[in-house]
Steps between C-alpha positions, in 0.01 A plus 500: 500500500646844398585739790280792575619853485330799651611727218735504195723781360707571187827669580701654216846557640725724296812350386701809617424371857633162417824579303546877550870559384737215424383255763200335674345708775538240763409700796159607355430147384564364840245743638264429229517125549414533868225740414326263267532205731337703781212590274435137409542366851324762698237617273444208247577729209594368161734671265555500124847679484614631156852606494634766250831495310614854605864592481588143388296538184628853431864375550439234223322739278778756528768224457325377184490846336864561573620146375284524172570871444137577451181537694327163549156437355188489730474117478855446615461760778184311612671174510786630705244647732312178526792286578611752765170456680541121470838515665373707782184279525727200538675663798161560659391143434822381682433727793133395540568134409315357795192728438486555133331323211768287326494667160547870418200619313621631163241386246181713536307306235430252773313523836699312759346359814773552755394431852822629686490836697772652273500498119784652309454649162729631225477651156353316211572641145557815297221753531406392847652746753550409857212733623273339238582152615440595868162629384412175307589310816257700701239428219569136468476432880215745578710735714357853538838686547854516419773624733781659318813517704766751367788709599280820547226586744256647254395544140565866408335739260836532325833322507653605839845418348461788251265729692574585867156645530317179398210429744417169644154353423310311771201397298423514127242352273594276198363760266716775637809269552478376133455855377827587690722214364358461140430179313847415360742241650844372394733253666704663773256798527465640853146559624368431846244260346527472136236615230405152371464349850292819599262434210424150611492589877254782417269255312513263804443779755819387667639679797880562482680603816844647445745536771864483608618142533744529781234635732339173590315628800330727249431206269325310780274807559394482134435126539293564814282763308651772720618838382843484353770721347470459134268542193175331411390467141133392467 
């Protein structure tokens, strides 16, 4: 008989939190490991965790361009990103081996029937961004929200790296968010939640909660339905 879980969540963990600059972020991952185990054991929560490619993907994309002497096409960029997510996912599958479904989900033409409390997911194929795949996971397993854990606290009304006057957004509708980021997405593009995923999330009336990954006490507040520091798109 399959175990019963009180609730299920999709977590999209940005790859920049896993491999930020040249090496695995061991200290954060140790904390994240303990955090997920606590949520499973104390609250009977279940997690579908999709891990991004982040800096690892960008390093391979940059290296490919330098080695070949020209910009890579979108399909090659996508495949490098897909395999970066799969390597990161394999690390997570190893860390959560005793709790996790034995196979990493990476084919979204199938609906799997995992019964473990942790399910690890990775990229599929060109044209499917990491945010889009996280949204499809929520759709496939009837989960009403996605937690996007990143390296910033909020979504801003403009890029804070370029505009020091950028203002944080606490709540925004899908209509207003999509009008802010546009409709075009290319591999490696930087958006808090990308346009293709946003279109599907809007159609599903999905709630996306965007917050900083390394503030796990704040993440727990979001899981508990309490007020948290971050942005809600709905």
